[in-house]
N, C-alpha and C positions, 0 to 999 in steps of 0.2 A: 169346526176349524177353531183353532186359537192363535196359532202362529203361522204365517202364510209367507210363502216365497213366490214372487211373480218373476219367472224368467222370461227375458224379453220385455221388460218393463217400460222401454222406450220406443217400442214399436207401434204398429198401427192399432192393435187392440190393447197391448200391454199397458200402454200409457194411461189410457181411460180406465182400465180394469184396475189398476193399482190405486187410483184415486177413489174409486167406487168401493173397493174393498176397505180402504182406510176409513171413509165415512161410515161404512157399516160395522167393522170390527175395532176401530181405534187405530190411530197412526202408528203407534209403537208396535202393532202386532203384524205389521204387512211390511216386508221388506222388498225393495224395488232391485232385482238383479239385472245386471247390465254386463255388457262386453266392452274391451277397450275400443274407444273411438265412438261409442254410443252411450256416454255417460248421461245420467239424469240431470235435469237442469230446472231451474225455477221451483214452482211449487212441488213438482215430483221430488226433487232433492231435499227441499227444505221441510216438508211436512212429515218425513218418516225416515227410518233407516234405509240405507242401500248397501248393496255388496256387489263385487264382481263375481259373476256367475256364468262362466262360460260351459255350454253343455258339453263342449268337446273335451273338458277336463273333469273326469268323475271325481277326482280327489278335491278338487275346488269346490265342486257342488256339495260334497260331504261335509267340508269344513264349515261351509256357510251354513248347512242345515243344523250341525252341531252347536255351532256357535249362538244361532238365534233360536234354537229350540223349535225348529219347523216341524209342523205336523201335516200341512197340506202345500203341495206344489202345483201352480199354474205353470205349464210349460208352453210357452208361446214362441219358442224359437224356431224359426223356419223362414225360407225364402219363398217369395210370393210367386204365383204362377209363371207369369211371363219372364221374370228375373231368373227363376229355376231353369227354364228351359235353355238359358244362356250359360248357366253354371250347375250342370246336373250333378257333378261328382261333389261339389260344395253342398248342394241341395240335400243331397243323401248324407253327407257327413254330419250336417246339423240336424236334420229331420230324424234320421234313424239311429246313427252312431250315437249322437246326443241323447235321444230318447233312452237307448239302452242304458247309458250312464246314470240317467235320472231313475229309471226304474230300478237299477241295482241299488242306488242310495236308498230309494224309497223302501224296498225290501229290507235292507239292513237297519233302517232308522225308523220304520214303522209309519212312513207317511202316505197320504193318499195323493193321487196324481191325476190332474186335468190336462189332457193334451187335445187341442181341436183338431177334428178333421174338416171336411169341406165337401161342397158340391163337387170339387174337383176329384173326389175318390171315384166318381161314375165315369163311365165312357159311352161311346156311341152305341153300344149294344145294350145299354141300360134302357128300360122304359122311362121316356122323357116326362110324360105327363102323370103327375101324381105318383112320382117315383116311389116304389115300396120301400119300407124300413129294410127288408132282407131281400136282396136281389142281386143280380149279376154286377160285378164290379171289375171292369177290365179298362182302366184309363190307359191312355197312350202318351201321357206326359210325365215327365219325372216327378212333378208336383203330385199329381194324382197317384203315381205308384207309390211314392213316399207316404201318402196320407192313407192309403189302403194298408201299408205295411205298419203304420203306427196304430191303426185300429186292431189288426192282427196280434201285434207284439204286446199291446196293453191287454188285451183280452187273454194272452198266454200268461202273463205275470199275475193276472187276477186268479186264473184257474190253476195254475201251477204253484203259486207261492202266497197267494191270498192278498196280494197288493190291492188296494181299493182304487182301481183305475176307473175313469169316468171321461166321456167326451160327447161333443155334439158335432154334427156335420154343419158347419156354418154355410149360409149362402153368402152372396156378395154384401158387404157391410158398409153403410153410408155414415160418414161421420163429418162434422163440422169442425172438429178440433184437429184430427190428425189428417194431414194431406195425403193424396194418393201415393202408394209406393209401388207400383208395378204389377198390379193384379188384373186380370181380365175383366173384372166387373168395375174397375176404377172409374170407367167412363160414368158411372153413375154418381160419382163424387165430383169428377172434373166438371160435369155439365153445371153443377150449382155454382162453382167457383167462377165460371165464365159468365152465368147470369148475373150474379152478384156483382162483378166487375164491369158489366156492360159490354162484354166481348162476345164476338161470334163464336160459336161452339162447333168443332168439327168431330163428328161422332166416328169412333173406329169400327163400330159394329153395323151390320146391315139392318135396315128397317125390318121390324118383324122378329128380331131375334130376342126371344123370350129368356129371362133368367130370374132365378129365385133372389130376393134381396131382403135386406133386414136394416132397420135403423139401429144405430150403435146402443142407444139405451136398452133396447130388447135384446141385443146381443150380450151385453154384460149381464143382464138379468138372466138369461138363459144359462150362462156359464156358472153363476153363483147359485142358482135356484137348483140346478142339477147337483153341484157339490153339497148342498145342504139336505138334499132329498133323503128320505128313509131308504137305506140300501136294500130292505126287505121288500120293497115294492118294485125295485128294478129287476126286469127281465133281460133287458138289454143293457149294456154298458158302453161299449166301444163299437158303434157310435150312433147316437140319435139322430135322426131327421129333425130338424127344426125349420119352422117357416114363418113368414109374416105377410109377404106381399110378392107378386110376380108380375113383370112387366118388361116391354119392349122399349127401345129408345124412343120412339114417337109418342108413347104413352107419358113417360115422365116430361118429356119435351112438353106436352100439352098442358100437363099439370102446372109446369112453371109458367107457361104463358098466361095463365089466368092472373098471376101476380106481376109478371114481367112481360106485358103485351109487345114490347119492342124487341124482345129477345129472339135471336134467329139462330138456327142450326142447319148444318149440311152434313153430308156423309163423305168419307173417304176410308173405305175399309181396309183394316190392318189384317192381312191374311193370316198371320199367327194366331192374334186374338180372336178373329173370327171363327177359325178352325177349333179353338179351345172351347169358345162359347157353345158351338154346336154339338160338342160331344157332352156338354153338361145338361142337367134336367131343366126343363121349363118350370117345374114345380115339384118339390118333394112332399110327400104324404107324411105329415108329422103326428099322425094318430098315437103312435106309441109312446111318444113324449108327452103327449097331453094325457093319455091314460096312466102311465106309469109314475109321472111326477109332477103333473098338473100343469104342463107348459101351455102357455097363452100369450100371444103378443099383444102390445098395447098400440103400436103404430100401424096404420095402413098407409098407402101411398098419399092419400089426401092429407091426413095429419101430419105426416112425416115431412111432406113438401113444404107445408107452411111453417112448421117449427124449424126446418133446415134452413129456409131463406131468412128467417128472423134471426136465428142464432148465428149463422154464417156471416151475416151482414154486420153484426155486432162484433164478431170475431176479427173480421177483416177491417173494421172501422170504416166501412164504407157507407 
């Protein structure tokens, strides 16, 4: 990768990925793509180039790619799971129509494309424990349906046109920089905010609800590592299971209590979030990612909790 466009650069993953890519490749080589109303600010704006890049406008994407001589696109435009259920047509327009535009530009301009999938691409009929790399995928949410479609469409463009498409299935992502934005796994971020602020936390998921999770530094490393991987080693492309840790609400609560003994949590189950969570894997088997491109996480729940509490306290100035 020489010149990189991050579409959705002000979003949950995009804001941190853009800065990490700039640290690795140089500020001038990474363009922060944004949409109207979500313009980059602060360090994201000041540290490197930016451009309006609305995935629903293929001509706009092509202009940006040509102007900045882009050879790699990180496509992070999507609605999160709970938000998407309330706006299914918009979720499809951004996730699928938008991806089609990007892949067409990539085909014409010779770009590689990373489009993340998710544990949401699985459904209730999928094996939940150590979910295989290749298995049944019948999600019942528009978020999940769109993620499965991104995997299939990306594969199609690779086999049909030779577009270098790559993807990982992200678990829930925990970050001290980007606040929660409407995802089913966001409780695992919310709980840290409550703990640091000294607030009582009300958990929207039932005790015992296991979900795959990952700390943001590992998520960024996975996205970049895969795009840097030797293509000759890749048997799978769209999309790789990646994992780091799996826990239920009471487990992360217990970990936080080690540092915040006064912290309290209760449960008030959100039916929509609970139903989505129960259809997702307890833990994905990421053997293929480890074997094909050397994936290995750095953070487990213990190390992540300590770092998250320290960094979030500094971030919130608490």
